[in-house]
C-alpha positions, 0 to 999 in steps of 0.5 A, spaced: 767 113 594 770 118 600 766 121 605 767 128 606 769 131 612 765 135 617 767 139 623 764 135 628 767 128 626 770 125 632 778 122 632 780 117 636 787 115 636 792 111 640 798 115 640 806 113 644 809 118 647 815 120 653 811 118 660 814 121 666 812 118 672 811 123 679 815 123 683 820 119 679 827 122 678 827 120 671 822 119 665 821 111 662 825 109 657 820 107 652 813 112 649 807 108 652 800 108 648 796 114 650 788 114 647 787 122 644 780 123 643 777 129 640 772 133 634 775 136 628 772 142 630 777 143 636 778 147 641 780 153 638 779 157 632 786 158 629 789 151 626 783 147 624 780 149 617 773 150 615 769 152 610 762 157 614 759 158 606 759 150 605 755 147 610 751 140 611 745 138 617 751 135 620 756 141 620 762 144 616 765 142 611 772 141 613 779 143 608 784 139 605 791 140 611 786 141 617 789 141 623 785 139 630 791 143 634 793 144 641 787 141 646 786 133 645 786 129 651 791 125 652 789 118 656 794 114 659 799 113 664 800 119 670 806 123 667 808 131 669 809 131 661 802 130 660 800 137 660 805 139 655 803 133 650 796 136 650 799 143 649 802 141 643 798 136 641 796 136 633 791 131 628 792 134 620 788 131 614 791 131 609 787 127 604 783 130 600 779 132 593 782 136 589 778 137 584 772 138 589 773 145 593 769 149 598 772 156 599 778 155 594 780 150 597 780 142 597 775 138 602 778 133 607 776 126 605 775 119 609 781 115 606 779 109 608 771 110 605 768 112 612 773 113 616 779 119 616 786 117 616 790 123 620 796 123 621 797 125 630 803 128 634 807 122 638 813 120 638 818 119 635 814 123 629 807 124 627 805 118 624 797 116 621 794 113 628 788 118 628 781 114 625 776 121 624 770 117 624 765 120 619 758 120 619 755 123 614 751 122 606 756 127 603 761 123 599 766 125 593 772 122 589 779 122 590 784 122 583 790 116 585 794 123 585 790 126 590 792 120 594 799 119 593 799 127 594 796 126 602 802 120 603 808 124 600 806 130 604 805 126 610 812 124 609 815 130 608 813 134 615 815 127 619 822 127 615 822 134 618 820 133 624 825 127 625 830 133 622 829 138 627 829 133 633 836 130 631 839 137 629 835 139 637 840 134 639 846 135 636 846 142 637 845 141 645 850 135 644 855 140 641 854 145 646 855 141 652 861 137 648 865 145 647 862 149 651 859 146 659 864 140 658 870 144 658 868 149 663 866 143 667 873 140 668 876 146 669 872 147 675 873 139 677 880 140 677 881 147 681 876 144 686 880 138 687 887 141 687 884 145 692 881 139 696 888 137 696 891 143 698 886 143 704 888 135 705 896 136 705 895 142 710 891 138 715 896 132 714 901 137 716 898 140 722 896 133 724 903 130 723 907 137 726 902 136 732 904 129 733 912 131 733 910 138 737 908 134 743 913 128 743 918 133 743 914 137 749 913 130 752 921 129 752 923 136 754 918 135 760 921 127 762 928 131 762 926 137 766 923 132 771 930 129 771 934 135 773 931 141 774 933 147 772 929 151 777 926 150 784 924 144 786 918 142 784 918 147 779 919 146 771 920 151 765 914 153 762 915 150 755 914 155 750 908 159 747 904 153 751 899 159 754 896 160 746 890 157 745 891 152 740 888 152 732 882 149 731 883 143 726 881 145 719 875 142 717 872 140 711 868 146 706 862 147 706 857 147 701 856 154 700 863 156 700 864 151 694 858 153 690 860 160 691 867 157 688 863 154 682 860 160 680 866 164 681 870 160 677 864 160 671 864 168 671 871 167 672 872 163 665 867 166 662 870 172 662 877 170 660 875 165 654 869 169 650 869 176 653 862 177 649 856 172 652 854 167 648 848 170 645 852 176 643 857 172 640 851 168 636 847 174 633 853 177 631 855 171 627 848 171 625 848 178 623 854 176 618 850 172 614 845 179 613 849 182 610 849 188 614 856 191 617 852 193 623 847 195 627 843 200 624 847 201 618 844 199 611 847 195 606 853 197 601 850 197 594 855 195 589 859 200 584 856 201 578 
């Protein structure tokens, strides 16, 4: 016999999540366990599946596939990611009796007689770490097929989560390798060439200054030895009345950022005339069979 779950049954779980301590530059390398506590009724009416017409003294009957949904408290180490964990929280009741329906849906039942087994959201995928305490006198029976069906649905959903995470990671890596890295390489090369040019100009300026100073000193020494003008006076050096140019300093941070922004827009304009969003929209549009926006599909001629 298996206890039928009610909306006021308490779920208690221990779910590992990524922890990013406040003030830390990066999150911790391994997930950290968080204690989750919430009744099956949840805090919102969208995801819990209840049968209002099937009410007992303890509460409403919960249907199979019910999800507590967003708003499950996570108790554990402080993390700046905890608000997101609470906002996207989930706890699903996969097990139930197909032969015992309430409002057309199978009722949710506790797999461990009086303790239910919910699949809670966590890293890397949702796992059955949520224990539901079913305090009730309302019991039903689950067939072996019902139990196998619950495990199959749980595994299928976990596989979808895993595939979705890998797909997002692959897409992120693809964009980084094929879009961002070439742009960053071009910007780095251009900045390096500019820095090298400025360093070379600065070095050449110093060398020319030293050479000019040495030549001037030689000329002044020669003029003292053999004056060409009146006694006690020397001929002024050509260009000596001009103010020397200030030495070229390193580029400012604002100038570097402005140059990087200009290079990014230049590269995007040369390599991709259309924006990436526009290009993606055009690629997706071809899959729909529509030739252009607003144009109807071409019907095959018979």
